[in-house]
PyMOL Python script that loads the backbone (N, CA, C, O; Angstrom):
from pymol import cmd

cmd.read_pdbstr("""\
ATOM      1  N   MET A   1       1.676 -74.550 -25.808  1.00  0.00           N
ATOM      2  CA  MET A   1       2.980 -74.810 -25.314  1.00  0.00           C
ATOM      3  C   MET A   1       3.473 -75.035 -23.952  1.00  0.00           C
ATOM      4  O   MET A   1       3.734 -74.022 -23.304  1.00  0.00           O
ATOM      5  N   GLU A   2       3.614 -75.959 -23.504  1.00  0.00           N
ATOM      6  CA  GLU A   2       4.320 -76.092 -22.085  1.00  0.00           C
ATOM      7  C   GLU A   2       5.703 -75.730 -21.846  1.00  0.00           C
ATOM      8  O   GLU A   2       6.578 -76.243 -22.544  1.00  0.00           O
ATOM      9  N   LYS A   3       6.005 -74.872 -20.901  1.00  0.00           N
ATOM     10  CA  LYS A   3       7.206 -74.518 -20.575  1.00  0.00           C
ATOM     11  C   LYS A   3       7.854 -75.030 -19.371  1.00  0.00           C
ATOM     12  O   LYS A   3       7.196 -75.452 -18.420  1.00  0.00           O
ATOM     13  N   LEU A   4       9.006 -75.005 -19.388  1.00  0.00           N
ATOM     14  CA  LEU A   4       9.763 -75.729 -18.507  1.00  0.00           C
ATOM     15  C   LEU A   4      11.006 -75.055 -18.104  1.00  0.00           C
ATOM     16  O   LEU A   4      11.884 -75.326 -18.923  1.00  0.00           O
ATOM     17  N   ASP A   5      11.438 -74.269 -17.149  1.00  0.00           N
ATOM     18  CA  ASP A   5      12.710 -73.578 -16.850  1.00  0.00           C
ATOM     19  C   ASP A   5      13.311 -74.171 -15.549  1.00  0.00           C
ATOM     20  O   ASP A   5      12.850 -74.037 -14.415  1.00  0.00           O
ATOM     21  N   VAL A   6      14.684 -75.010 -16.004  1.00  0.00           N
ATOM     22  CA  VAL A   6      15.004 -75.742 -15.116  1.00  0.00           C
ATOM     23  C   VAL A   6      16.414 -74.926 -14.934  1.00  0.00           C
ATOM     24  O   VAL A   6      17.311 -75.390 -14.230  1.00  0.00           O
ATOM     25  N   ARG A   7      16.514 -73.942 -15.475  1.00  0.00           N
ATOM     26  CA  ARG A   7      17.762 -73.064 -15.372  1.00  0.00           C
ATOM     27  C   ARG A   7      18.464 -73.296 -13.730  1.00  0.00           C
ATOM     28  O   ARG A   7      17.647 -73.410 -12.816  1.00  0.00           O
ATOM     29  N   GLY A   8      19.655 -73.348 -13.454  1.00  0.00           N
ATOM     30  CA  GLY A   8      20.197 -73.587 -12.040  1.00  0.00           C
ATOM     31  C   GLY A   8      20.261 -75.236 -11.133  1.00  0.00           C
ATOM     32  O   GLY A   8      20.873 -75.531 -10.107  1.00  0.00           O
ATOM     33  N   LYS A   9      19.449 -75.987 -11.931  1.00  0.00           N
ATOM     34  CA  LYS A   9      19.385 -77.082 -11.767  1.00  0.00           C
ATOM     35  C   LYS A   9      20.367 -78.125 -12.147  1.00  0.00           C
ATOM     36  O   LYS A   9      20.820 -77.972 -13.282  1.00  0.00           O
ATOM     37  N   MET A  10      20.749 -79.006 -11.577  1.00  0.00           N
ATOM     38  CA  MET A  10      21.927 -79.889 -11.857  1.00  0.00           C
ATOM     39  C   MET A  10      21.453 -81.309 -12.304  1.00  0.00           C
ATOM     40  O   MET A  10      20.667 -81.868 -11.540  1.00  0.00           O
ATOM     41  N   CYS A  11      21.836 -81.981 -13.468  1.00  0.00           N
ATOM     42  CA  CYS A  11      21.219 -83.349 -13.553  1.00  0.00           C
ATOM     43  C   CYS A  11      21.648 -84.270 -12.652  1.00  0.00           C
ATOM     44  O   CYS A  11      22.814 -84.281 -12.258  1.00  0.00           O
ATOM     45  N   PRO A  12      20.593 -85.259 -12.181  1.00  0.00           N
ATOM     46  CA  PRO A  12      19.541 -85.343 -12.903  1.00  0.00           C
ATOM     47  C   PRO A  12      18.498 -84.699 -12.819  1.00  0.00           C
ATOM     48  O   PRO A  12      17.504 -85.246 -13.297  1.00  0.00           O
ATOM     49  N   LEU A  13      18.377 -83.725 -12.377  1.00  0.00           N
ATOM     50  CA  LEU A  13      17.011 -83.031 -12.037  1.00  0.00           C
ATOM     51  C   LEU A  13      16.427 -82.636 -13.445  1.00  0.00           C
ATOM     52  O   LEU A  13      15.359 -83.114 -13.827  1.00  0.00           O
ATOM     53  N   PRO A  14      17.130 -81.780 -14.179  1.00  0.00           N
ATOM     54  CA  PRO A  14      16.329 -81.321 -15.592  1.00  0.00           C
ATOM     55  C   PRO A  14      15.633 -82.519 -16.310  1.00  0.00           C
ATOM     56  O   PRO A  14      14.445 -82.470 -16.628  1.00  0.00           O
ATOM     57  N   LEU A  15      16.520 -83.715 -16.577  1.00  0.00           N
ATOM     58  CA  LEU A  15      15.736 -84.737 -17.041  1.00  0.00           C
ATOM     59  C   LEU A  15      14.428 -85.514 -16.098  1.00  0.00           C
ATOM     60  O   LEU A  15      13.408 -86.059 -16.520  1.00  0.00           O
ATOM     61  N   PHE A  16      14.769 -85.379 -15.087  1.00  0.00           N
ATOM     62  CA  PHE A  16      13.495 -85.837 -14.055  1.00  0.00           C
ATOM     63  C   PHE A  16      12.378 -85.134 -14.497  1.00  0.00           C
ATOM     64  O   PHE A  16      11.418 -85.725 -14.991  1.00  0.00           O
ATOM     65  N   TYR A  17      12.426 -83.604 -14.329  1.00  0.00           N
ATOM     66  CA  TYR A  17      11.378 -82.578 -14.440  1.00  0.00           C
ATOM     67  C   TYR A  17      10.575 -82.739 -15.823  1.00  0.00           C
ATOM     68  O   TYR A  17       9.357 -82.602 -15.946  1.00  0.00           O
ATOM     69  N   VAL A  18      11.646 -83.110 -17.011  1.00  0.00           N
ATOM     70  CA  VAL A  18      11.111 -83.080 -18.415  1.00  0.00           C
ATOM     71  C   VAL A  18      10.191 -84.278 -18.357  1.00  0.00           C
ATOM     72  O   VAL A  18       8.975 -84.230 -18.541  1.00  0.00           O
ATOM     73  N   LYS A  19      11.043 -85.579 -18.025  1.00  0.00           N
ATOM     74  CA  LYS A  19      10.044 -87.042 -17.863  1.00  0.00           C
ATOM     75  C   LYS A  19       8.703 -86.783 -16.954  1.00  0.00           C
ATOM     76  O   LYS A  19       7.718 -87.365 -17.406  1.00  0.00           O
ATOM     77  N   ARG A  20       8.529 -86.205 -16.047  1.00  0.00           N
ATOM     78  CA  ARG A  20       7.574 -85.990 -15.044  1.00  0.00           C
ATOM     79  C   ARG A  20       6.335 -85.003 -15.956  1.00  0.00           C
ATOM     80  O   ARG A  20       5.139 -85.283 -16.038  1.00  0.00           O
ATOM     81  N   LYS A  21       6.994 -83.873 -16.543  1.00  0.00           N
ATOM     82  CA  LYS A  21       5.877 -83.014 -17.729  1.00  0.00           C
ATOM     83  C   LYS A  21       5.483 -83.658 -18.830  1.00  0.00           C
ATOM     84  O   LYS A  21       4.350 -83.443 -19.262  1.00  0.00           O
ATOM     85  N   MET A  22       6.288 -84.499 -19.434  1.00  0.00           N
ATOM     86  CA  MET A  22       5.937 -85.256 -20.652  1.00  0.00           C
ATOM     87  C   MET A  22       4.861 -86.412 -20.664  1.00  0.00           C
ATOM     88  O   MET A  22       4.099 -86.711 -21.583  1.00  0.00           O
ATOM     89  N   SER A  23       4.984 -86.977 -19.440  1.00  0.00           N
ATOM     90  CA  SER A  23       4.134 -87.747 -18.830  1.00  0.00           C
ATOM     91  C   SER A  23       2.758 -87.478 -18.835  1.00  0.00           C
ATOM     92  O   SER A  23       1.847 -88.180 -19.273  1.00  0.00           O
ATOM     93  N   GLU A  24       2.704 -86.130 -18.175  1.00  0.00           N
ATOM     94  CA  GLU A  24       1.188 -85.703 -18.052  1.00  0.00           C
ATOM     95  C   GLU A  24       0.737 -84.840 -19.539  1.00  0.00           C
ATOM     96  O   GLU A  24      -0.277 -84.141 -19.569  1.00  0.00           O
ATOM     97  N   MET A  25       1.406 -84.966 -20.417  1.00  0.00           N
ATOM     98  CA  MET A  25       1.159 -84.390 -21.984  1.00  0.00           C
ATOM     99  C   MET A  25       0.660 -85.079 -22.854  1.00  0.00           C
ATOM    100  O   MET A  25       1.030 -86.253 -22.837  1.00  0.00           O
ATOM    101  N   LYS A  26      -0.199 -84.738 -23.782  1.00  0.00           N
ATOM    102  CA  LYS A  26      -1.124 -85.394 -24.613  1.00  0.00           C
ATOM    103  C   LYS A  26      -0.094 -85.650 -26.001  1.00  0.00           C
ATOM    104  O   LYS A  26       0.863 -84.883 -26.107  1.00  0.00           O
ATOM    105  N   PRO A  27      -0.227 -86.379 -26.719  1.00  0.00           N
ATOM    106  CA  PRO A  27       0.349 -86.969 -27.843  1.00  0.00           C
ATOM    107  C   PRO A  27       0.435 -85.519 -28.991  1.00  0.00           C
ATOM    108  O   PRO A  27      -0.703 -85.119 -29.240  1.00  0.00           O
ATOM    109  N   GLY A  28       1.331 -84.857 -29.567  1.00  0.00           N
ATOM    110  CA  GLY A  28       1.061 -83.784 -30.192  1.00  0.00           C
ATOM    111  C   GLY A  28       1.757 -82.550 -29.353  1.00  0.00           C
ATOM    112  O   GLY A  28       2.308 -81.623 -29.947  1.00  0.00           O
ATOM    113  N   GLU A  29       1.700 -82.606 -28.273  1.00  0.00           N
ATOM    114  CA  GLU A  29       1.598 -81.244 -27.494  1.00  0.00           C
ATOM    115  C   GLU A  29       3.423 -81.015 -27.340  1.00  0.00           C
ATOM    116  O   GLU A  29       4.212 -81.960 -27.332  1.00  0.00           O
ATOM    117  N   GLU A  30       3.670 -80.103 -27.271  1.00  0.00           N
ATOM    118  CA  GLU A  30       5.425 -79.396 -27.228  1.00  0.00           C
ATOM    119  C   GLU A  30       5.411 -79.164 -25.770  1.00  0.00           C
ATOM    120  O   GLU A  30       4.471 -78.886 -25.026  1.00  0.00           O
ATOM    121  N   LEU A  31       6.970 -79.383 -25.472  1.00  0.00           N
ATOM    122  CA  LEU A  31       7.015 -78.854 -24.268  1.00  0.00           C
ATOM    123  C   LEU A  31       8.708 -77.982 -24.488  1.00  0.00           C
ATOM    124  O   LEU A  31       9.784 -78.515 -24.760  1.00  0.00           O
ATOM    125  N   GLU A  32       8.458 -76.757 -24.292  1.00  0.00           N
ATOM    126  CA  GLU A  32      10.001 -76.026 -24.169  1.00  0.00           C
ATOM    127  C   GLU A  32      10.750 -75.941 -22.736  1.00  0.00           C
ATOM    128  O   GLU A  32      10.438 -75.459 -21.647  1.00  0.00           O
ATOM    129  N   VAL A  33      12.005 -76.707 -23.290  1.00  0.00           N
ATOM    130  CA  VAL A  33      12.732 -76.819 -21.986  1.00  0.00           C
ATOM    131  C   VAL A  33      14.005 -75.472 -22.131  1.00  0.00           C
ATOM    132  O   VAL A  33      14.710 -75.238 -23.112  1.00  0.00           O
ATOM    133  N   ILE A  34      13.978 -74.757 -20.823  1.00  0.00           N
ATOM    134  CA  ILE A  34      15.350 -74.128 -20.830  1.00  0.00           C
ATOM    135  C   ILE A  34      16.134 -74.423 -19.495  1.00  0.00           C
ATOM    136  O   ILE A  34      15.831 -74.462 -18.302  1.00  0.00           O
ATOM    137  N   ALA A  35      17.381 -74.632 -20.302  1.00  0.00           N
ATOM    138  CA  ALA A  35      18.433 -75.408 -19.188  1.00  0.00           C
ATOM    139  C   ALA A  35      19.609 -74.691 -19.266  1.00  0.00           C
ATOM    140  O   ALA A  35      19.926 -73.990 -20.228  1.00  0.00           O
ATOM    141  N   ASP A  36      20.259 -74.859 -18.268  1.00  0.00           N
ATOM    142  CA  ASP A  36      21.851 -74.469 -18.508  1.00  0.00           C
ATOM    143  C   ASP A  36      22.915 -75.465 -17.960  1.00  0.00           C
ATOM    144  O   ASP A  36      24.129 -75.266 -17.995  1.00  0.00           O
ATOM    145  N   ASP A  37      22.440 -76.309 -17.568  1.00  0.00           N
ATOM    146  CA  ASP A  37      23.261 -77.632 -17.152  1.00  0.00           C
ATOM    147  C   ASP A  37      23.672 -78.249 -18.369  1.00  0.00           C
ATOM    148  O   ASP A  37      22.870 -78.784 -19.134  1.00  0.00           O
ATOM    149  N   ILE A  38      25.049 -78.183 -18.595  1.00  0.00           N
ATOM    150  CA  ILE A  38      25.916 -79.009 -19.723  1.00  0.00           C
ATOM    151  C   ILE A  38      25.474 -80.512 -20.133  1.00  0.00           C
ATOM    152  O   ILE A  38      25.250 -80.959 -21.258  1.00  0.00           O
ATOM    153  N   THR A  39      25.419 -81.133 -18.908  1.00  0.00           N
ATOM    154  CA  THR A  39      24.815 -82.468 -19.155  1.00  0.00           C
ATOM    155  C   THR A  39      23.457 -82.820 -19.846  1.00  0.00           C
ATOM    156  O   THR A  39      23.353 -83.762 -20.632  1.00  0.00           O
ATOM    157  N   ALA A  40      22.530 -82.081 -19.533  1.00  0.00           N
ATOM    158  CA  ALA A  40      21.169 -81.954 -19.666  1.00  0.00           C
ATOM    159  C   ALA A  40      21.358 -81.642 -21.322  1.00  0.00           C
ATOM    160  O   ALA A  40      20.611 -82.359 -21.989  1.00  0.00           O
ATOM    161  N   LYS A  41      21.848 -81.107 -21.790  1.00  0.00           N
ATOM    162  CA  LYS A  41      22.170 -80.727 -23.285  1.00  0.00           C
ATOM    163  C   LYS A  41      22.190 -82.112 -23.949  1.00  0.00           C
ATOM    164  O   LYS A  41      21.608 -82.353 -25.006  1.00  0.00           O
ATOM    165  N   GLU A  42      22.830 -82.909 -23.319  1.00  0.00           N
ATOM    166  CA  GLU A  42      23.047 -84.366 -24.062  1.00  0.00           C
ATOM    167  C   GLU A  42      21.783 -85.377 -23.614  1.00  0.00           C
ATOM    168  O   GLU A  42      21.135 -86.118 -24.354  1.00  0.00           O
ATOM    169  N   THR A  43      21.651 -85.193 -22.302  1.00  0.00           N
ATOM    170  CA  THR A  43      20.674 -86.302 -21.824  1.00  0.00           C
ATOM    171  C   THR A  43      19.331 -86.439 -22.296  1.00  0.00           C
ATOM    172  O   THR A  43      18.806 -87.468 -22.720  1.00  0.00           O
ATOM    173  N   ILE A  44      18.759 -85.150 -22.165  1.00  0.00           N
ATOM    174  CA  ILE A  44      17.436 -84.808 -22.608  1.00  0.00           C
ATOM    175  C   ILE A  44      17.272 -84.935 -24.161  1.00  0.00           C
ATOM    176  O   ILE A  44      16.104 -85.071 -24.528  1.00  0.00           O
ATOM    177  N   PRO A  45      18.116 -84.917 -25.025  1.00  0.00           N
ATOM    178  CA  PRO A  45      17.895 -85.383 -26.832  1.00  0.00           C
ATOM    179  C   PRO A  45      18.029 -86.977 -26.373  1.00  0.00           C
ATOM    180  O   PRO A  45      16.952 -87.558 -26.510  1.00  0.00           O
ATOM    181  N   LYS A  46      19.005 -87.746 -25.904  1.00  0.00           N
ATOM    182  CA  LYS A  46      19.176 -88.809 -25.676  1.00  0.00           C
ATOM    183  C   LYS A  46      17.974 -89.743 -25.312  1.00  0.00           C
ATOM    184  O   LYS A  46      17.577 -90.767 -25.868  1.00  0.00           O
ATOM    185  N   TRP A  47      17.426 -88.948 -23.994  1.00  0.00           N
ATOM    186  CA  TRP A  47      16.084 -89.826 -23.493  1.00  0.00           C
ATOM    187  C   TRP A  47      14.860 -89.384 -24.559  1.00  0.00           C
ATOM    188  O   TRP A  47      13.999 -90.240 -24.759  1.00  0.00           O
ATOM    189  N   SER A  48      14.757 -88.329 -25.129  1.00  0.00           N
ATOM    190  CA  SER A  48      13.737 -88.288 -26.339  1.00  0.00           C
ATOM    191  C   SER A  48      13.999 -89.642 -27.376  1.00  0.00           C
ATOM    192  O   SER A  48      13.204 -90.545 -27.641  1.00  0.00           O
ATOM    193  N   LYS A  49      15.010 -89.500 -27.724  1.00  0.00           N
ATOM    194  CA  LYS A  49      15.173 -90.580 -28.706  1.00  0.00           C
ATOM    195  C   LYS A  49      14.715 -91.875 -28.595  1.00  0.00           C
ATOM    196  O   LYS A  49      14.008 -92.486 -29.397  1.00  0.00           O
ATOM    197  N   ILE A  50      15.319 -92.375 -27.188  1.00  0.00           N
ATOM    198  CA  ILE A  50      15.074 -93.611 -26.752  1.00  0.00           C
ATOM    199  C   ILE A  50      13.705 -93.705 -26.420  1.00  0.00           C
ATOM    200  O   ILE A  50      13.305 -94.860 -26.284  1.00  0.00           O
ATOM    201  N   HIS A  51      12.665 -92.572 -26.209  1.00  0.00           N
ATOM    202  CA  HIS A  51      11.444 -92.804 -25.553  1.00  0.00           C
ATOM    203  C   HIS A  51      10.476 -92.457 -26.915  1.00  0.00           C
ATOM    204  O   HIS A  51       9.261 -92.382 -26.734  1.00  0.00           O
ATOM    205  N   ASP A  52      11.040 -92.246 -28.290  1.00  0.00           N
ATOM    206  CA  ASP A  52      10.327 -91.958 -29.221  1.00  0.00           C
ATOM    207  C   ASP A  52       9.720 -90.749 -29.053  1.00  0.00           C
ATOM    208  O   ASP A  52       8.577 -90.721 -29.509  1.00  0.00           O
ATOM    209  N   GLN A  53      10.183 -89.534 -28.447  1.00  0.00           N
ATOM    210  CA  GLN A  53       9.616 -88.127 -28.501  1.00  0.00           C
ATOM    211  C   GLN A  53      10.433 -87.571 -29.556  1.00  0.00           C
ATOM    212  O   GLN A  53      11.422 -88.188 -29.951  1.00  0.00           O
ATOM    213  N   GLU A  54      10.092 -86.432 -30.055  1.00  0.00           N
ATOM    214  CA  GLU A  54      10.603 -85.803 -31.038  1.00  0.00           C
ATOM    215  C   GLU A  54      11.219 -84.771 -30.599  1.00  0.00           C
ATOM    216  O   GLU A  54      10.769 -84.098 -29.672  1.00  0.00           O
ATOM    217  N   ILE A  55      12.610 -84.443 -31.359  1.00  0.00           N
ATOM    218  CA  ILE A  55      12.869 -82.737 -30.896  1.00  0.00           C
ATOM    219  C   ILE A  55      12.580 -81.905 -31.984  1.00  0.00           C
ATOM    220  O   ILE A  55      13.016 -82.097 -33.119  1.00  0.00           O
ATOM    221  N   VAL A  56      11.886 -81.030 -31.665  1.00  0.00           N
ATOM    222  CA  VAL A  56      11.686 -80.350 -32.719  1.00  0.00           C
ATOM    223  C   VAL A  56      12.773 -78.933 -33.054  1.00  0.00           C
ATOM    224  O   VAL A  56      12.997 -78.515 -34.190  1.00  0.00           O
ATOM    225  N   SER A  57      13.237 -78.463 -32.031  1.00  0.00           N
ATOM    226  CA  SER A  57      14.197 -77.590 -32.030  1.00  0.00           C
ATOM    227  C   SER A  57      15.264 -77.784 -31.052  1.00  0.00           C
ATOM    228  O   SER A  57      15.138 -78.524 -30.076  1.00  0.00           O
ATOM    229  N   PHE A  58      16.314 -77.112 -31.323  1.00  0.00           N
ATOM    230  CA  PHE A  58      17.328 -77.128 -30.259  1.00  0.00           C
ATOM    231  C   PHE A  58      18.388 -75.952 -30.595  1.00  0.00           C
ATOM    232  O   PHE A  58      19.071 -76.009 -31.618  1.00  0.00           O
ATOM    233  N   GLU A  59      18.490 -74.828 -29.625  1.00  0.00           N
ATOM    234  CA  GLU A  59      18.803 -73.665 -29.752  1.00  0.00           C
ATOM    235  C   GLU A  59      19.945 -73.437 -28.611  1.00  0.00           C
ATOM    236  O   GLU A  59      19.715 -73.719 -27.435  1.00  0.00           O
ATOM    237  N   ASN A  60      21.402 -72.817 -29.117  1.00  0.00           N
ATOM    238  CA  ASN A  60      22.224 -72.602 -27.904  1.00  0.00           C
ATOM    239  C   ASN A  60      21.638 -70.776 -27.947  1.00  0.00           C
ATOM    240  O   ASN A  60      21.196 -70.186 -28.933  1.00  0.00           O
ATOM    241  N   LYS A  61      21.821 -70.246 -26.595  1.00  0.00           N
ATOM    242  CA  LYS A  61      21.170 -68.948 -26.342  1.00  0.00           C
ATOM    243  C   LYS A  61      22.461 -68.522 -25.376  1.00  0.00           C
ATOM    244  O   LYS A  61      22.160 -68.039 -24.285  1.00  0.00           O
ATOM    245  N   GLY A  62      23.628 -68.639 -25.639  1.00  0.00           N
ATOM    246  CA  GLY A  62      24.480 -68.181 -24.825  1.00  0.00           C
ATOM    247  C   GLY A  62      24.751 -69.035 -23.476  1.00  0.00           C
ATOM    248  O   GLY A  62      25.375 -70.095 -23.440  1.00  0.00           O
ATOM    249  N   ASP A  63      24.126 -68.329 -22.307  1.00  0.00           N
ATOM    250  CA  ASP A  63      24.704 -69.185 -21.224  1.00  0.00           C
ATOM    251  C   ASP A  63      23.596 -70.021 -20.714  1.00  0.00           C
ATOM    252  O   ASP A  63      23.492 -70.366 -19.537  1.00  0.00           O
ATOM    253  N   PHE A  64      22.600 -70.395 -21.861  1.00  0.00           N
ATOM    254  CA  PHE A  64      21.492 -71.423 -21.332  1.00  0.00           C
ATOM    255  C   PHE A  64      21.533 -71.896 -22.874  1.00  0.00           C
ATOM    256  O   PHE A  64      22.227 -71.443 -23.785  1.00  0.00           O
ATOM    257  N   PHE A  65      20.374 -73.175 -22.905  1.00  0.00           N
ATOM    258  CA  PHE A  65      19.973 -73.580 -24.433  1.00  0.00           C
ATOM    259  C   PHE A  65      18.371 -73.599 -23.909  1.00  0.00           C
ATOM    260  O   PHE A  65      17.848 -73.384 -22.816  1.00  0.00           O
ATOM    261  N   ARG A  66      17.788 -74.013 -25.422  1.00  0.00           N
ATOM    262  CA  ARG A  66      16.420 -74.183 -25.206  1.00  0.00           C
ATOM    263  C   ARG A  66      16.279 -75.309 -26.248  1.00  0.00           C
ATOM    264  O   ARG A  66      17.079 -75.404 -27.179  1.00  0.00           O
ATOM    265  N   ILE A  67      15.277 -76.139 -26.081  1.00  0.00           N
ATOM    266  CA  ILE A  67      15.079 -77.535 -26.502  1.00  0.00           C
ATOM    267  C   ILE A  67      13.289 -77.519 -26.553  1.00  0.00           C
ATOM    268  O   ILE A  67      12.592 -77.209 -25.587  1.00  0.00           O
ATOM    269  N   VAL A  68      12.877 -77.843 -27.628  1.00  0.00           N
ATOM    270  CA  VAL A  68      11.491 -78.129 -27.891  1.00  0.00           C
ATOM    271  C   VAL A  68      11.396 -79.600 -28.141  1.00  0.00           C
ATOM    272  O   VAL A  68      12.099 -80.130 -29.001  1.00  0.00           O
ATOM    273  N   VAL A  69      10.491 -80.317 -27.364  1.00  0.00           N
ATOM    274  CA  VAL A  69      10.259 -81.499 -27.572  1.00  0.00           C
ATOM    275  C   VAL A  69       8.835 -81.799 -27.741  1.00  0.00           C
ATOM    276  O   VAL A  69       8.026 -81.194 -27.037  1.00  0.00           O
ATOM    277  N   ARG A  70       8.336 -82.895 -28.823  1.00  0.00           N
ATOM    278  CA  ARG A  70       6.946 -82.998 -29.110  1.00  0.00           C
ATOM    279  C   ARG A  70       6.794 -84.367 -28.471  1.00  0.00           C
ATOM    280  O   ARG A  70       7.610 -85.278 -28.606  1.00  0.00           O
ATOM    281  N   ARG A  71       5.697 -84.426 -27.779  1.00  0.00           N
ATOM    282  CA  ARG A  71       5.206 -85.725 -27.301  1.00  0.00           C
ATOM    283  C   ARG A  71       4.567 -86.367 -28.479  1.00  0.00           C
ATOM    284  O   ARG A  71       3.612 -85.866 -29.074  1.00  0.00           O
ATOM    285  N   LYS A  72       5.199 -87.632 -28.831  1.00  0.00           N
ATOM    286  CA  LYS A  72       4.459 -88.716 -29.795  1.00  0.00           C
ATOM    287  C   LYS A  72       3.378 -89.743 -29.257  1.00  0.00           C
ATOM    288  O   LYS A  72       2.848 -90.542 -30.029  1.00  0.00           O
TER     289      LYS A  72
END
""", "prot")
cmd.dss("prot")
cmd.show_as("cartoon", "prot")
cmd.util.cbc("prot")
cmd.orient("prot")
């Protein structure tokens, strides 16, 4: 599983990094995103749904959250 830590980055940067990383991945591969920007909490899942990527899990971890996205 690929990992992407974008804590400390404000939107639109977290989404930009997710999009770039996902474009490099093969179908079935997963990306673990760790972020703390409240806007990214909404934009990453919305982008994933629009672009037919699967949200495998979403966890709040206190000061940050963790999203796992699977490339389709």
